[in-house]
C-alpha positions as CSV (number, residue, x, y, z in Angstrom):
1,M,79.7,100.3,-40.0
2,I,80.2,97.9,-42.7
3,D,80.2,98.5,-46.1
4,T,80.4,95.3,-48.1
5,Y,80.6,93.9,-51.6
6,R,77.2,92.9,-51.7
7,H,76.1,96.8,-50.7
8,K,78.2,98.1,-53.2
9,G,76.7,95.9,-56.0
10,L,73.2,96.9,-54.9
11,R,74.0,100.4,-54.9
12,R,75.4,100.4,-58.5
13,K,71.9,98.5,-59.4
14,L,70.3,101.2,-57.8
15,A,72.2,104.1,-59.6
16,D,71.1,102.1,-62.8
17,E,67.7,102.4,-61.9
18,V,67.7,106.1,-61.3
19,K,69.6,106.7,-64.2
20,A,66.9,104.8,-66.3
21,K,64.1,106.8,-64.6
22,G,65.7,109.9,-66.4
23,I,68.7,111.2,-64.3
24,R,71.1,112.7,-66.6
25,D,73.9,114.0,-64.7
26,E,76.5,111.4,-64.2
27,R,78.1,113.2,-61.1
28,I,74.6,112.3,-59.3
29,I,74.8,108.9,-60.5
30,Q,78.1,108.3,-59.0
31,A,77.4,110.1,-55.7
32,I,74.5,107.1,-55.5
33,V,77.1,104.7,-56.1
34,A,79.7,106.0,-53.4
35,I,77.1,106.9,-50.4
36,P,76.4,103.7,-48.3
37,R,72.8,104.7,-47.8
38,H,72.3,101.6,-45.5
39,F,74.1,103.6,-43.0
40,F,71.5,106.2,-42.8
41,L,68.6,103.7,-41.9
42,D,67.9,101.8,-38.8
43,S,69.2,98.1,-38.9
44,S,65.8,96.7,-39.4
45,F,65.7,98.2,-42.7
46,V,69.3,97.6,-44.2
47,E,67.8,95.0,-46.6
48,F,65.6,97.7,-47.9
49,A,68.4,100.5,-48.1
50,Y,68.8,100.1,-51.9
51,Q,65.1,99.9,-53.1
52,D,64.2,103.2,-54.8
53,K,61.6,104.1,-51.9
54,P,61.4,106.3,-48.9
55,F,61.8,104.9,-45.7
56,P,60.9,106.1,-42.0
57,I,64.1,107.4,-40.0
58,G,62.4,108.5,-36.9
59,A,60.5,111.8,-35.4
60,G,57.7,111.2,-38.2
61,Q,60.4,112.1,-40.9
62,T,61.5,110.0,-44.0
63,I,64.7,109.5,-46.1
64,S,63.7,110.5,-49.2
65,Q,63.3,108.0,-52.0
66,P,66.7,108.0,-54.4
67,Y,65.2,109.2,-57.5
68,T,63.5,112.2,-55.6
69,V,66.9,113.1,-54.2
70,A,68.5,112.8,-57.4
71,F,65.8,114.7,-59.4
72,Q,65.9,117.7,-56.7
73,T,69.7,117.9,-56.9
74,E,69.5,117.7,-60.9
75,L,67.5,120.9,-60.8
76,L,70.1,122.9,-58.6
77,E,72.6,122.2,-61.3
78,I,75.3,122.2,-58.9
79,K,78.9,123.6,-59.7
80,K,82.0,123.0,-57.7
81,G,82.3,125.3,-54.5
82,D,78.7,126.4,-54.8
83,K,77.3,127.5,-51.3
84,V,74.2,125.4,-50.7
85,L,71.6,126.0,-48.1
86,E,69.5,122.7,-47.4
87,I,66.5,122.9,-45.2
88,G,65.6,119.5,-43.7
89,T,68.9,117.4,-43.0
90,G,67.1,114.6,-42.2
91,S,69.2,111.5,-42.3
92,G,71.9,113.2,-44.0
93,Y,71.8,111.5,-47.2
94,Q,71.1,114.5,-49.4
95,A,73.7,116.6,-47.8
96,C,76.1,113.8,-48.5
97,V,74.9,113.8,-52.3
98,L,75.5,117.6,-52.4
99,L,79.1,117.3,-51.0
100,E,80.0,114.6,-53.4
101,L,79.0,117.0,-56.1
102,G,81.5,119.5,-54.7
103,A,79.3,121.8,-52.8
104,R,79.6,123.7,-49.6
105,V,76.7,122.6,-47.5
106,F,74.9,124.6,-44.8
107,S,72.0,122.3,-43.5
108,I,69.1,123.2,-40.9
109,E,67.3,120.2,-39.3
110,R,64.2,121.0,-37.0
111,Q,64.0,117.9,-35.1
112,H,66.6,117.6,-32.2
113,S,67.0,114.2,-32.4
114,L,67.5,114.0,-36.0
115,Y,69.9,116.5,-35.6
116,L,72.1,114.8,-33.1
117,K,71.9,111.6,-34.9
118,T,73.3,113.0,-38.1
119,K,75.8,115.5,-36.8
120,K,77.6,112.4,-35.3
121,L,77.0,110.2,-38.4
122,L,77.9,112.5,-41.2
123,P,81.6,112.9,-39.8
124,E,82.1,109.3,-39.0
125,M,81.6,108.8,-42.7
126,G,84.0,111.4,-43.7
127,Y,81.3,114.0,-44.6
128,N,81.4,117.6,-42.9
129,P,78.4,119.8,-43.9
130,R,77.7,122.7,-41.6
131,L,74.8,121.4,-39.6
132,F,72.5,123.4,-37.5
133,Y,69.6,122.9,-35.4
134,G,66.8,125.5,-35.9
135,D,63.7,126.8,-37.8
136,G,64.0,126.2,-41.7
137,Y,61.6,128.9,-42.5
138,K,63.9,131.4,-40.8
139,G,67.0,130.1,-43.1
140,L,70.8,131.2,-42.1
141,P,70.8,135.0,-42.7
142,T,74.4,135.1,-40.9
143,F,75.6,133.1,-43.8
144,A,73.5,134.3,-46.6
145,P,73.6,134.6,-49.6
146,F,73.6,131.3,-50.9
147,D,74.1,130.3,-54.3
148,K,71.2,127.2,-54.2
149,I,68.5,126.4,-51.8
150,L,67.2,123.0,-51.7
151,I,64.0,122.3,-49.4
152,T,63.3,118.8,-48.7
153,A,59.9,119.0,-47.2
154,A,56.4,120.6,-48.2
155,A,56.2,124.1,-48.0
156,P,52.7,126.0,-48.6
157,A,54.7,128.6,-50.6
158,A,58.4,129.6,-50.9
159,P,59.2,130.9,-47.7
160,P,59.9,134.9,-48.0
161,D,63.0,134.8,-45.6
162,L,64.6,132.2,-47.7
163,L,64.0,134.1,-51.2
164,K,65.9,137.2,-49.4
165,Q,68.8,134.7,-48.7
166,M,69.4,133.7,-52.4
167,K,72.2,135.3,-54.6
168,V,71.1,137.1,-57.7
169,G,71.1,134.2,-60.5
170,G,70.6,131.6,-57.8
171,Y,68.2,128.5,-57.5
172,M,65.7,127.5,-55.0
173,V,64.1,124.0,-55.4
174,V,61.2,123.6,-53.3
175,P,57.8,121.1,-53.4
176,V,55.0,123.5,-53.1
177,G,51.5,122.4,-51.8
178,A,49.6,121.8,-48.5
179,G,47.9,118.7,-49.6
180,G,48.9,114.9,-50.2
181,T,51.2,115.9,-53.2
182,Q,53.2,119.0,-54.0
183,I,54.3,120.6,-57.2
184,M,58.3,120.6,-57.6
185,M,59.4,124.0,-58.3
186,R,62.6,125.8,-59.3
187,I,62.8,129.3,-58.5
188,T,65.2,131.7,-60.2
189,K,66.2,134.7,-58.7
190,L,66.7,137.8,-61.0
191,E,67.7,141.3,-60.6
192,N,65.3,144.0,-58.2
193,E,64.1,140.9,-56.0
194,K,62.2,139.5,-59.2
195,Y,62.0,135.7,-59.5
196,T,60.9,133.3,-62.4
197,Y,59.2,130.1,-61.1
198,E,59.1,126.6,-63.3
199,E,57.1,123.5,-62.4
200,F,58.7,119.8,-62.8
201,G,55.8,117.4,-62.0
202,H,54.1,116.2,-58.6
203,F,55.9,114.5,-55.7
204,R,55.2,113.5,-52.0
205,F,56.7,115.0,-49.1
206,V,56.2,115.4,-45.2
207,P,55.5,118.9,-44.5
208,M,57.9,121.4,-43.5
209,L,57.9,122.3,-39.9
210,G,58.4,125.9,-38.5
211,N,57.5,128.1,-35.4
212,K,60.7,126.8,-33.5
213,E,61.6,129.3,-30.6
């Protein structure tokens, strides 16, 4: 894995572009500068790694647009030491952003090939989230509750099992919708199993997969 001065310069340019689109948390901007995004893409896409675009990573999945990663992360309002459940590890890029912000990351991937690839790659890069192969709809009840839950795929609604795994006062950020576009939602868990729902515009995500035995 080679990270050149050119790559670093392209990352700074990408970070400036994401900042210009409205991301205000400087920690997220610095995470984009720090993480070599080209390590997550097949070699044929290396030249495109620092464009603010999603790209395919195999198994019908994508690495999200950096702005979208930054947007979801900012909505979570990560504090150092937060215990975060990520649904949809994918390439692992989002997990690395969360780790750069000081979160403790637990991440579930439904596609076995991506799980194996990411489990090998991230430690080689110096990142060590807790990675799991399983059904994101079920979450990780053994490790609950979580301060924050991030869903990186389109869900028809907030999964009930995941709502139960949130701490009181915690956030879930999830793109909700079964069609071609989804509404980004932030759900806050209140006392007595009550929730508030906020909407933050339209995005496009691949569908969340379930039904893993």
